[in-house]
C-alpha positions as CSV (number, residue, x, y, z in Angstrom):
1,M,40.8,-50.5,27.0
2,L,37.6,-50.5,24.8
3,L,35.8,-47.3,24.4
4,A,32.2,-47.4,23.1
5,I,30.7,-44.3,21.6
6,P,27.0,-44.5,21.1
7,A,25.8,-43.4,17.7
8,C,22.6,-41.5,17.1
9,S,20.6,-43.7,14.7
10,S,17.5,-41.5,14.5
11,I,16.2,-38.0,15.0
12,E,12.7,-37.7,16.6
13,Y,10.5,-34.7,15.8
14,N,7.3,-33.4,17.5
15,S,4.4,-31.5,16.1
16,T,6.2,-28.1,16.6
17,N,9.5,-28.9,14.8
18,S,8.7,-31.6,12.3
19,P,10.1,-30.6,8.9
20,K,8.0,-30.6,5.8
21,M,9.5,-32.3,2.8
22,V,8.5,-33.0,-0.8
23,V,9.0,-36.2,-2.9
24,S,11.8,-35.4,-5.4
25,V,11.5,-38.4,-7.7
26,D,8.8,-39.5,-10.1
27,H,7.6,-42.4,-7.8
28,T,8.8,-43.5,-4.3
29,P,7.5,-46.5,-2.4
30,F,5.6,-45.9,0.9
31,Y,5.7,-48.7,3.5
32,H,3.3,-48.8,6.5
33,N,5.5,-51.2,8.5
34,G,9.0,-50.5,7.3
35,P,11.0,-51.0,4.1
36,L,11.7,-54.7,4.9
37,Q,8.1,-55.8,5.1
38,G,7.5,-58.9,3.1
39,N,4.7,-57.9,0.8
40,G,6.2,-54.8,-0.9
41,P,5.2,-51.2,-0.7
42,D,1.7,-50.2,0.4
43,L,1.6,-47.1,-1.8
44,S,3.6,-45.1,-4.3
45,L,4.0,-41.4,-3.7
46,T,4.5,-39.2,-6.7
47,K,6.9,-36.3,-7.3
48,G,5.8,-33.1,-5.6
49,E,3.7,-34.7,-2.8
50,E,4.3,-33.0,0.5
51,I,5.0,-35.0,3.6
52,E,5.8,-34.4,7.3
53,V,8.8,-36.1,8.8
54,L,8.1,-37.6,12.2
55,R,11.4,-39.4,12.6
56,K,14.5,-39.5,10.4
57,E,16.4,-42.8,10.5
58,I,19.3,-44.2,8.6
59,G,18.2,-44.6,5.0
60,Y,14.4,-44.1,5.7
61,S,12.2,-41.6,7.4
62,F,9.0,-42.3,9.3
63,V,6.5,-39.8,7.8
64,R,2.9,-38.7,7.7
65,I,1.4,-38.1,4.3
66,N,-1.5,-35.7,3.5
67,D,-4.3,-38.2,4.1
68,G,-3.0,-38.9,7.7
69,Q,-1.3,-42.3,7.0
70,N,2.1,-42.9,8.7
71,G,4.8,-44.9,7.1
72,Y,8.4,-45.0,5.7
73,V,9.9,-43.3,2.7
74,A,13.5,-43.4,1.5
75,N,15.5,-40.3,2.6
76,D,17.1,-40.1,-0.8
77,D,13.7,-39.5,-2.4
78,L,12.9,-36.5,-0.3
79,K,14.0,-32.9,-0.3
80,P,13.1,-29.8,1.8
81,I,10.2,-27.7,0.6
82,E,11.7,-24.5,-0.8
83,P,10.2,-21.4,0.8
84,A,8.1,-19.2,-1.4
85,P,10.2,-16.3,-2.8
86,F,9.9,-13.1,-0.9
87,T,8.3,-10.3,-2.8
88,H,8.7,-6.7,-1.7
89,P,5.5,-4.6,-1.4
90,K,5.1,-2.5,-4.5
91,K,6.5,1.0,-4.0
92,A,4.1,3.8,-4.6
93,A,4.7,5.3,-8.0
94,H,6.3,8.7,-7.8
95,S,5.0,11.3,-10.2
96,T,7.7,12.8,-12.4
97,T,5.6,15.8,-13.1
98,S,5.5,18.5,-10.5
99,A,2.8,21.1,-9.9
100,T,4.5,24.4,-10.6
101,P,2.7,27.7,-10.7
102,T,2.2,29.0,-14.2
103,G,5.2,30.8,-15.3
104,S,7.5,29.3,-12.7
105,P,10.3,27.1,-14.1
106,A,10.7,23.6,-12.6
107,G,13.0,23.5,-9.6
108,T,11.9,26.9,-8.2
109,N,9.4,27.6,-5.5
110,A,6.4,30.0,-5.8
111,S,8.6,33.0,-5.2
112,G,10.8,32.0,-8.1
113,K,13.8,31.0,-5.9
114,P,15.4,27.6,-6.2
115,G,14.4,25.2,-3.5
116,F,12.6,22.0,-2.6
117,R,8.9,21.4,-3.2
118,Y,6.8,18.8,-1.4
C-alpha cells in the first residue's frame, strides 16, 4: 500500500496578513520572473530595505518592494522587522518637598498630629 501525503510548498498571504520583512545582508538579488530566469537578477536590494511577503515558497519568497515591483528574493536574505521598543509614558515627577505650615514638622498635619497629607 502506498500512502501519499501532500506537502505544502508555499504559504499565500493577502493584504491583511502579509508579513513585513527586511533585507538582512549587504546585497540580495531580486528577480521579476523567478530565480532561475536566464538573464540574472533584475535588481539588487540592499541591507535594511523593507519588503512585503506575498507568498513564501521553498528557498524564495514572492515579494513586493517599496516602489511597487513584485519579484523573488531568497528567504535566507530576509528577516522579520523588529517591532519598535515599547516606551512607558513618563511618570509625573513627584515633589519631595511638602508644604507644611510654618512651625509644623514634616509628617504631621496642621493640628500637629501625625498623619497623611495630600
